C-alpha positions in Angstrom: 0.0 0.0 0.0 1.2 3.5 -0.6 2.4 5.3 2.6 1.0 8.7 1.5 -2.6 7.6 1.5 -4.7 8.7 4.6 -6.1 6.1 6.9 -9.5 4.6 6.1 -12.4 4.9 8.5 -13.2 1.8 10.6 -14.8 -1.0 8.6 -13.4 0.1 5.2 -10.7 -1.7 3.3 -8.7 -0.5 0.2 -9.5 -2.5 -2.9 -6.2 -3.8 -4.3 -7.6 -5.9 -7.0 -7.8 -9.1 -5.0 -11.3 -10.4 -4.6 -12.4 -10.0 -1.0 -14.7 -12.5 0.5 -18.2 -11.5 -0.4 -20.7 -10.7 2.2 -24.3 -11.7 2.1 -26.6 -9.2 0.3 -29.1 -7.4 2.5 -32.4 -8.4 1.1 -33.6 -7.6 -2.3 -32.9 -4.0 -2.1 -29.5 -4.3 -3.6 -27.4 -2.6 -0.9 -23.7 -2.5 -1.4 -22.0 -5.9 -1.1 -18.6 -6.4 0.5 -17.9 -2.7 1.1 -20.4 -1.7 3.8 -18.9 -1.0 7.3 -19.3 -3.8 9.8 -21.4 -2.1 12.3 -24.7 -0.5 11.4 -26.3 1.2 8.5 -24.6 4.5 8.9 -21.6 4.9 6.6 -18.8 7.3 7.8 -17.6 9.9 5.4 -14.6 9.0 3.2 -11.3 11.0 3.4 -10.6 13.5 0.7 -9.7 11.8 -2.6 -11.7 8.7 -2.0 -15.1 7.7 -3.4 -17.4 4.8 -2.9 -17.2 2.1 -5.6 -20.8 0.8 -6.3 -21.1 -2.8 -6.8 -24.0 -4.0 -9.0 -27.0 -5.7 -7.6 -28.4 -9.0 -8.8 -30.5 -8.5 -11.9 -33.8 -10.3 -12.4 -34.4 -12.5 -15.5 -36.2 -9.8 -17.5 -33.4 -7.3 -17.0 -30.8 -9.8 -17.9 -32.6 -10.8 -21.0 -32.9 -7.2 -22.0 -29.2 -6.7 -21.7 -28.5 -9.8 -23.8 -31.0 -8.6 -26.5 -29.4 -5.2 -26.5 -25.9 -6.6 -26.8 -27.1 -8.9 -29.7 -28.6 -5.9 -31.6 -25.2 -4.2 -31.7 -23.9 -6.6 -34.4 -24.8 -7.4 -38.0 -28.1 -8.9 -37.0 -29.1 -5.7 -35.4 -28.1 -3.7 -38.5 -30.3 -6.1 -40.6 -33.1 -5.7 -38.2 -32.9 -1.9 -38.3 -32.9 -2.0 -42.1 -35.9 -4.3 -42.4 -37.9 -2.7 -39.7 -37.1 0.7 -41.1 -38.2 -0.5 -44.5 -41.5 -1.6 -43.3 -42.1 1.6 -41.3 -41.1 3.5 -44.5 -44.2 2.3 -46.3 -46.5 5.4 -46.5 -49.8 5.1 -44.7 -49.8 1.3 -44.2 -46.3 1.1 -42.6 -47.3 1.3 -39.0 -50.1 -1.2 -39.4 -47.8 -3.7 -41.1 -45.1 -3.2 -38.5 -47.6 -3.6 -35.7 -48.9 -6.8 -37.3 -45.4 -8.2 -37.5 -44.7 -7.5 -33.9 -48.0 -9.0 -32.7 -47.4 -12.1 -34.8 -43.9 -12.5 -33.3 -45.2 -12.1 -29.8 -47.9 -14.7 -30.3 -45.4 -17.1 -31.7 -42.9 -16.4 -28.9 -45.6 -17.2 -26.3 -46.1 -20.6 -27.9 -42.4 -21.3 -27.8 -41.2 -19.9 -24.4 -44.4 -20.0 -22.5 -44.2 -16.3 -21.5 -47.1 -14.0 -21.6 -48.2 -12.4 -24.9 -47.8 -8.9 -23.4 -44.2 -9.5 -22.2 -43.2 -10.9 -25.5 -44.8 -7.9 -27.3 -42.9 -5.5 -25.0 -39.7 -7.4 -25.8 -40.4 -7.2 -29.6 -40.9 -3.5 -29.3 -37.7 -3.1 -27.3 -35.7 -5.2 -29.8 -36.8 -3.0 -32.7 -36.1 0.2 -30.8 -32.6 -1.0 -29.7 -31.7 -2.1 -33.2 -32.8 1.2 -34.8 -31.1 3.3 -32.1 -27.8 1.4 -32.5 -28.0 1.5 -36.4 -29.5 4.8 -37.4 -28.0 4.7 -40.9 -29.4 1.2 -41.6 -32.8 2.4 -40.4 -32.8 5.5 -42.6 -31.7 3.3 -45.6 -34.5 1.0 -44.8 -37.0 3.9 -44.6 -35.9 5.1 -48.1 -36.0 1.6 -49.6 -39.4 0.8 -48.1 -40.9 4.1 -49.3 -39.6 3.5 -52.8 -40.6 -0.1 -52.8 -44.1 0.7 -51.7 -44.6 3.5 -54.3 -43.0 1.6 -57.2 -45.9 -0.7 -58.0 -48.3 2.3 -58.1 -45.9 4.2 -60.4 -45.7 1.3 -62.7 -49.3 1.6 -63.8 -50.4 4.2 -66.3 -52.9 5.8 -63.9 -50.6 5.7 -60.9 -47.7 7.2 -62.9 -49.9 10.2 -64.0 -51.2 10.6 -60.4 -47.8 10.7 -58.9 -46.4 13.0 -61.6 -44.0 10.4 -63.0 -45.6 10.5 -66.4 -47.1 13.4 -68.2 -46.7 15.7 -71.3 -45.1 18.7 -69.5 -42.9 19.2 -66.5 -45.4 21.7 -65.1 -48.3 19.3 -65.4 -46.3 16.6 -63.7 -45.2 18.9 -60.9 -48.9 19.8 -60.2 -49.9 16.2 -60.1 -46.9 15.4 -57.8 -47.8 18.3 -55.5 -51.4 17.1 -55.2 -50.7 13.4 -54.7 -47.8 14.2 -52.3 -50.0 16.3 -50.2 -52.7 13.6 -50.0 -50.2 10.9 -49.2 -48.2 13.0 -46.7 -51.3 14.1 -44.8 -52.9 10.7 -44.7 -49.6 9.1 -43.5 -49.3 11.7 -40.8 -52.9 11.1 -39.7 -52.3 7.4 -39.3 -49.0 7.7 -37.4 -50.2 10.6 -35.1 -53.6 9.1 -34.5 -55.3 12.2 -35.8 -53.1 15.0 -34.6 -54.1 17.9 -36.8 -50.8 19.7 -36.3 -48.8 16.7 -37.6 -51.4 16.1 -40.3 -50.8 19.7 -41.6 -47.0 19.2 -41.3 -47.2 15.9 -43.2 -49.4 17.4 -46.0 -47.0 20.4 -46.3 -44.0 18.1 -46.6 -45.8 15.9 -49.1 -46.7 18.9 -51.3 -43.1 20.2 -51.1 -41.4 16.9 -52.0 -44.1 15.8 -54.4 -44.1 19.1 -56.3 -40.3 19.1 -56.6 -40.1 15.4 -57.4 -40.6 15.7 -61.2 -37.9 18.4 -61.6 -35.5 16.6 -59.3 -36.1 13.2 -61.1 -35.6 14.8 -64.5 -32.3 16.4 -63.3 -31.1 13.2 -61.8 -32.0 11.2 -64.9 -30.3 13.7 -67.2 -27.2 13.8 -65.0 -27.0 10.1 -64.8 -27.4 9.7 -68.5 -24.8 12.4 -69.2 -22.2 10.9 -66.9 -22.7 7.4 -68.3 -22.5 8.6 -71.8 -19.2 10.4 -71.2 -17.7 7.5 -69.2 -18.8 4.6 -71.4 -17.9 6.4 -74.6 -14.5 7.2 -73.2 -14.9 10.9 -73.8 -15.6 10.5 -77.5 -17.8 13.7 -77.9 -17.8 13.5 -81.7 -19.1 9.9 -81.7 -21.7 10.8 -79.1 -23.0 13.8 -81.1 -23.3 11.7 -84.3 -24.8 8.7 -82.4 -27.4 11.1 -81.0 -28.3 12.4 -84.4 -28.6 8.8 -85.7 -31.1 8.0 -82.9 -33.0 11.2 -83.7 -33.4 10.1 -87.3 -35.0 6.9 -86.0 -32.3 4.6 -87.5 -31.0 1.6 -85.6 -27.9 -0.4 -86.5 -29.7 -2.9 -88.8 -31.6 -0.3 -90.8 -28.5 1.9 -91.0 -26.5 -1.0 -92.6 -29.4 -1.8 -94.9 -29.8 1.8 -96.0 -26.1 2.2 -96.6 -26.1 -1.0 -98.7 -29.0 0.4 -100.8 -27.1 3.6 -101.5 -24.1 1.7 -102.9 -20.4 2.5 -102.7 -21.1 6.3 -103.0 -23.4 6.3 -100.0 -22.3 8.4 -96.9 -23.5 8.3 -93.3 -24.7 11.9 -93.9 -27.3 10.5 -96.3 -29.1 8.4 -93.6 -31.4 11.1 -92.2 -32.1 14.8 -91.8 -30.3 15.1 -88.4 -27.1 13.6 -89.9 -27.5 16.0 -92.8 -27.9 18.8 -90.3 -24.6 18.0 -88.6 -22.7 18.0 -91.9 -24.6 21.2 -92.9 -23.5 23.0 -89.7 -19.9 21.8 -90.2 -19.8 22.9 -93.8 -21.0 26.4 -92.8 -18.3 26.9 -90.2 -14.6 27.6 -90.8 -11.9 24.9 -90.5 -10.9 21.6 -92.1 -14.4 20.1 -91.6 -15.8 22.7 -94.0 -13.2 21.8 -96.7 -13.7 18.0 -96.3 -17.5 18.3 -96.4 -17.8 20.5 -99.5 -15.1 18.7 -101.4 -16.6 15.3 -100.8 -20.1 16.4 -101.9 -18.9 18.2 -105.0 -16.9 15.2 -106.1 -19.8 12.9 -105.7 -22.2 15.3 -107.5 -19.9 15.5 -110.5 -20.2 11.8 -111.1 -24.0 11.6 -110.9 -24.6 11.7 -114.6 -22.1 8.9 -115.4 -23.6 6.7 -112.6 -27.1 7.1 -114.1 -25.8 6.3 -117.5 -24.1 3.2 -116.2 -27.4 2.1 -114.6 -29.3 2.9 -117.7 -26.8 0.7 -119.7 -27.5 -2.2 -117.4 -31.3 -1.8 -117.7 -32.0 -0.5 -121.2 -28.8 -1.7 -123.0 -25.6 0.2 -123.9 -25.9 3.6 -125.4 -24.9 4.0 -129.1 -25.0 6.4 -132.0 -28.8 6.4 -132.8 -28.3 8.6 -135.9 -25.9 6.2 -137.4 -28.1 3.3 -136.5 -31.1 4.8 -138.0 -29.2 5.6 -141.3 -28.0 2.0 -141.3 -31.6 0.8 -140.9 -32.8 3.0 -143.8 -30.0 1.8 -146.1 -30.8 -1.8 -145.2 -34.4 -1.2 -146.1 -33.6 0.4 -149.4 -31.1 -2.3 -150.3 -33.6 -5.0 -149.5 -36.5 -3.5 -151.4 -34.8 -1.9 -154.5 -34.7 -5.0 -156.8 -38.2 -6.0 -155.9 -39.6 -2.6 -156.6 -37.8 -2.6 -160.0 -39.4 -5.9 -160.9 -42.9 -4.7 -159.8 -42.6 -1.5 -161.7 -41.8 -3.4 -164.9 -44.9 -5.6 -164.6 -48.0 -4.7 -166.7 -50.8 -3.4 -164.6 -54.5 -2.6 -165.1 -56.2 -0.8 -162.2 -59.2 -2.6 -160.8 -62.6 -1.0 -160.2 -61.9 -0.7 -156.5 -58.7 1.3 -157.2 -60.6 3.6 -159.7 -63.3 4.2 -157.0 -60.7 5.1 -154.5 -59.1 7.6 -156.9 -62.5 9.3 -157.3 -62.8 10.2 -153.7 -61.5 13.6 -152.5 -58.7 11.9 -150.6 -57.9 9.7 -153.7 -57.9 12.7 -156.0 -55.6 14.6 -153.7 -53.3 11.6 -153.5 -53.2 11.3 -157.3 -52.4 15.0 -157.7 -49.5 14.6 -155.2 -48.3 11.5 -157.0 -48.2 13.4 -160.3 -46.2 16.2 -158.7 -43.7 13.7 -157.2 -43.3 12.0 -160.6 -42.7 15.3 -162.3 -40.1 16.2 -159.7 -38.3 12.9 -160.5 -38.6 13.8 -164.2 -40.6 10.6 -164.7 -44.2 11.8 -165.3 -47.1 9.3 -164.9 -50.4 9.1 -166.9 -53.3 9.3 -164.5 -55.6 7.7 -167.1 -53.2 4.7 -167.6 -51.8 4.3 -164.1 -48.9 1.8 -163.8 -47.4 0.1 -160.7 -45.0 3.0 -160.1 -47.8 5.5 -160.3 -49.8 3.3 -157.9 -46.9 3.3 -155.5 -46.7 7.1 -155.6 -50.4 7.3 -154.8 -49.9 4.9 -151.9 -47.1 7.1 -150.5 -49.3 10.2 -150.8 -52.0 8.4 -148.8 -49.3 7.6 -146.1 -48.5 11.3 -145.9 -52.2 12.1 -145.4 -52.5 9.5 -142.7 -49.4 10.9 -140.9 -50.9 14.4 -140.9 -54.2 13.2 -139.5 -52.4 11.2 -136.8 -50.5 14.2 -135.6 -53.6 16.3 -135.6 -55.5 13.6 -133.6 -58.2 13.1 -136.3 -58.6 9.4 -135.6 -61.7 8.9 -137.8 -59.8 10.3 -140.8 -56.9 8.1 -140.0 -59.1 5.0 -139.9 -60.8 5.9 -143.3 -57.5 6.7 -145.1 -55.9 3.5 -143.7 -58.8 1.5 -145.1 -58.4 3.1 -148.5 -54.7 2.4 -148.6 -55.2 -1.2 -147.6 -57.8 -1.8 -150.4 -55.4 -0.2 -152.9 -52.5 -2.5 -151.8 -54.8 -5.6 -151.8 -55.7 -5.0 -155.5 -52.1 -4.3 -156.5 -49.9 -7.0 -158.2 -48.2 -9.7 -156.1 -44.8 -8.4 -157.0 -45.6 -5.0 -155.6 -46.9 -6.5 -152.3 -43.6 -8.4 -152.0 -41.6 -5.2 -152.5 -43.7 -3.6 -149.7 -43.1 -6.5 -147.3 -39.3 -6.3 -148.0 -39.4 -2.5 -147.4 -41.6 -2.9 -144.3 -39.2 -5.1 -142.3 -36.5 -2.4 -141.9 -39.2 0.3 -141.7 -40.8 -1.4 -138.7 -37.4 -1.4 -136.9 -37.0 2.3 -137.8 -40.5 3.1 -136.5 -39.7 1.2 -133.2 -36.5 3.1 -132.9 -38.2 6.5 -133.3 -41.1 5.6 -131.0 -38.7 4.5 -128.3 -36.7 7.6 -128.7 -39.7 9.8 -127.9 -41.5 7.5 -125.4 -40.7 9.6 -122.4 -41.7 12.8 -124.1 -44.8 11.7 -125.9 -48.2 12.2 -124.3 -49.0 8.5 -124.6 -50.6 6.4 -121.9 -48.4 3.8 -120.3 -51.0 1.2 -121.4 -50.4 2.1 -125.0 -46.7 1.7 -124.5 -47.3 -1.8 -123.2 -49.5 -2.5 -126.2 -46.8 -1.3 -128.6 -44.2 -3.5 -126.9 -46.4 -6.6 -127.2 -46.9 -6.0 -130.9 -43.2 -5.8 -131.6 -40.9 -8.6 -132.7 -37.6 -9.3 -131.0 -35.6 -7.0 -133.4 -38.1 -4.3 -133.2 -38.2 -4.6 -129.4 -34.5 -4.1 -129.2 -34.7 -1.1 -131.4 -37.5 0.4 -129.2 -35.3 0.0 -126.1 -32.3 1.4 -127.9 -34.4 4.4 -128.9 -35.6 4.9 -125.3 -31.9 4.7 -124.1 -30.9 7.3 -126.7 -33.8 9.5 -125.7 -32.7 9.5 -122.1 -29.2 10.5 -123.2 -30.5 13.4 -125.3 -32.5 14.7 -122.3 -29.5 14.5 -120.0 -27.1 16.1 -122.6 -29.5 19.0 -123.2 -29.8 19.8 -119.4 -27.4 21.9 -117.4 -27.5 19.2 -114.6 -27.6 15.8 -116.3 -28.3 13.8 -113.2 -31.0 16.3 -112.1 -32.7 16.0 -115.6 -32.9 12.3 -115.2 -34.3 12.5 -111.7 -36.9 15.1 -112.8 -38.0 12.9 -115.7 -38.6 9.9 -113.5 -40.3 11.8 -110.8 -43.4 11.7 -113.1 -45.6 8.7 -112.4 -46.4 8.4 -116.1 -42.7 7.9 -117.0 -42.3 5.4 -114.2 -45.2 3.3 -115.5 -43.8 3.6 -119.0 -40.5 2.3 -117.8 -42.2 -0.7 -116.2 -44.0 -1.3 -119.5 -40.6 -1.3 -121.3 -38.6 -3.4 -118.9 -41.0 -5.2 -116.6 -41.5 -4.3 -112.9 -38.4 -5.9 -111.5 -35.9 -4.3 -113.9 -37.7 -1.0 -113.8 -37.6 -1.0 -110.0 -33.9 -1.6 -110.1 -33.3 1.4 -112.3 -35.7 3.6 -110.4 -33.9 2.6 -107.2 -30.7 4.0 -108.8 -32.6 7.2 -109.6 -33.8 7.4 -106.0 -30.3 6.9 -104.8 -29.1 9.9 -106.8 -32.0 11.9 -105.5 -30.9 11.2 -102.0 -27.4 12.3 -102.8 -28.7 15.5 -104.4 -30.9 16.2 -101.3 -27.9 15.8 -99.0 -25.8 18.1 -101.2 -28.5 20.7 -101.3 -29.1 20.5 -97.5 -25.4 20.8 -96.7 -24.3 23.4 -99.2 -27.5 25.4 -99.7 -27.7 28.9 -98.5 -30.9 28.6 -96.5 -30.3 28.9 -92.7 -32.7 26.6 -91.0 -33.4 26.1 -87.3 -32.0 22.6 -87.5 -28.7 24.0 -88.9 -28.5 26.6 -86.2 -29.1 24.0 -83.5 -26.4 21.8 -85.0 -24.0 24.7 -85.0 -24.4 25.1 -81.3 -23.4 21.4 -80.8 -20.3 21.9 -83.0 -19.1 25.1 -81.4 -21.1 27.8 -83.1 -21.1 30.3 -80.2 -18.6 33.1 -80.4 -17.5 35.7 -77.9 -17.1 39.4 -78.3 -13.6 39.9 -79.7 -13.7 43.7 -79.1 -13.8 43.3 -75.3 -10.1 43.8 -74.9 -9.9 47.0 -77.0 -13.1 48.4 -75.4 -11.7 47.8 -71.9 -8.4 49.6 -72.7 -10.1 52.6 -74.3 -12.4 52.9 -71.3 -9.3 52.8 -69.0 -10.8 49.7 -67.4 -7.8 47.5 -67.4 -9.3 44.8 -65.2 -12.1 44.2 -67.7 -9.5 44.3 -70.5 -7.4 41.7 -68.8 -10.4 39.5 -68.2 -11.5 39.8 -71.8 -8.0 38.9 -73.0 -8.1 35.8 -70.8 -11.5 34.9 -72.1 -10.4 35.5 -75.7 -7.4 33.2 -75.2 -9.7 30.6 -73.8 -12.1 31.0 -76.7 -9.3 30.6 -79.2 -8.3 27.3 -77.5 -11.8 26.1 -77.4 -12.4 27.0 -81.0 -9.3 25.1 -82.0 -10.5 22.1 -80.2 -14.0 22.4 -81.7 -12.5 22.8 -85.2 -10.6 19.6 -84.7 -13.8 17.8 -83.7 -15.7 19.2 -86.7 -12.9 17.9 -88.9 -13.2 14.4 -87.4 -17.0 14.5 -87.7 -16.7 15.5 -91.4 -14.4 12.6 -92.0 -17.1 10.3 -90.5 -20.1 11.8 -92.2 -18.5 11.8 -95.7 -16.9 8.4 -95.5 -17.7 6.0 -98.3 -17.4 2.3 -99.1 -15.8 0.0 -96.4 -14.8 3.0 -94.4 -18.4 4.2 -94.1 -19.4 0.7 -93.0 -16.7 0.7 -90.2 -17.7 4.2 -89.1 -21.3 3.2 -89.0 -20.6 0.2 -86.8 -18.8 2.5 -84.4 -21.7 4.9 -84.2 -24.2 2.1 -83.8 -22.2 0.8 -80.9 -22.3 4.2 -79.2 -26.0 4.5 -80.1 -26.7 1.2 -78.3 -24.7 2.5 -75.3 -26.7 5.7 -75.3 -29.9 3.7 -75.4 -28.8 1.7 -72.3 -27.7 4.9 -70.6 -31.0 6.6 -71.3 -32.9 3.7 -69.8 -30.7 3.7 -66.7 -31.0 7.4 -66.4 -34.8 7.2 -66.8 -35.0 4.5 -64.1 -32.8 6.6 -61.8 -35.0 9.7 -62.3 -38.1 7.7 -61.7 -36.7 6.1 -58.5 -35.7 9.6 -57.3 -39.2 10.9 -58.0 -40.8 8.0 -56.2 -38.4 8.5 -53.4 -39.5 12.2 -53.2 -43.1 10.9 -52.6 -41.9 8.8 -49.7 -39.5 11.4 -48.3 -42.1 13.2 -46.1 -42.5 10.1 -43.9 -38.8 9.9 -43.4 -38.4 13.6 -42.8 -41.2 13.7 -40.2 -39.7 10.7 -38.4 -36.3 12.4 -38.3 -37.8 15.5 -36.9 -39.6 13.6 -34.2 -36.5 11.7 -33.2 -34.5 14.9 -32.6 
């Protein structure tokens, strides 16, 4: 013992750590054990510096069990209990009833197991929950939040519930009003249940519900957008160019499969910029802003436009046959006809001939007399006059040619009845002519039919003829005549394109007319015509892209796209203005801002150049770029869904927040 300690009063001993022999406890009152003075109930005062060490009393069974339960709640099981009980209590309105039911069920089951009274087990269940929540407040709050969201989620998943809670709706204002109203109802009702009708707490709950419910839609939208933006940046590895273009691809309503199919339809000259108006808008904005992107965009489109005419001619060669010299071909047909018929005509002219009564009657008609007069004039011009009273085969041939001329005039004038009458007269005249003359006509008609088919095909897209008549003409032609008709149509297309300032544009304009489309089907059949018309549509798409990108019209879409690609510019005169005004602080700030703007503009110009490379890529490179954009597009779709779910969860949590807030306020 230390020598400097004062002496203890009688009956006291210094506790040195050794266990003294215990003395019996005095009754059930729990007086001090082993430290009371030996004689009597009065305890003398201790010297200065000493204090009485209390020794615990014996605990009863209930108190011991409570200490054990409390010790058990300090571990992981207590945290779990705090979370689960907090989750049940977090259910708006019905939470207290469900929690009470769970406690009562546990108490009843406990009575069957341990034989204690229902009331004591219910009290113990209440105490276990209280201890767990007091020792694990974070787990309890997490449970409250989880329970509130879990309770409201099924309601929000229905169309009516989503509108009532403000999760769904056309405008943010409308959703906020719905959230405010439903939040007030839920908050007030929940407070009424938990406070057993306390009007002060009901008003508090309704107010908190309106506050959180009204703010929920805006908070949810902000959280959803923020989540989506962060995920887009992280998952795309900072590829802002790819993100912008993938966003435009989505705005055009094109997924990966349709983008690949469309690019395949456009052929090797197709570009990603051709896939939709938003992609066109991006290239249009880039082409209107300075930098390498503008040069790349305009050069690529100009190069492609220059080859439009040749591409259409190549497609026309595949469908209608190769283009040739129609003038030379027609002259060859004429010469072939003349060579074939000349000896037969000479033989027929030498044969004696006596006109029949039918021929004489024809020559007495007004048309016949006019044909005879024309025949006489032709003969005199050839210096081989004919005798109208003794008409020979040569004279008959000249009359027939004159009737042909009259028929041609009537056809061009649209006098169909006259054409039919004159044709009948000509046919009667031929039928009564010598056989040798008819043989010469047949020899001459073979090449003539080919020439007629060539001429009709050449004008088929310019004539005012119904597509059904074109189909009838084609059915009446032989193989050689059909080839000549198609050859003429091909030559007619070349003539239209050559005589236009924009050859590709002329071809597109011609086949924008439904009549010419149907005529083409009559010439080639539906399948081959559709293939050629698809090529025309391809060139129309290319032309539309070129016009949208390089045209001078400033559209809202182009302006919006310019903002995405760095269209905003600062005031470059701020530095000079600040110096002239003797405001050197503003001048210095403007100089710093100008330097920052130059750096940003350089970075945006580089991005525009990279975007132009992607948008104007062709062939295999375009396919590779499209695969990359489609991948980013899929990521953005996933990120949008995650962001939407996060925003919805936040908004649902806002509806459940009043319950948690009120509980926190009550626990303070």
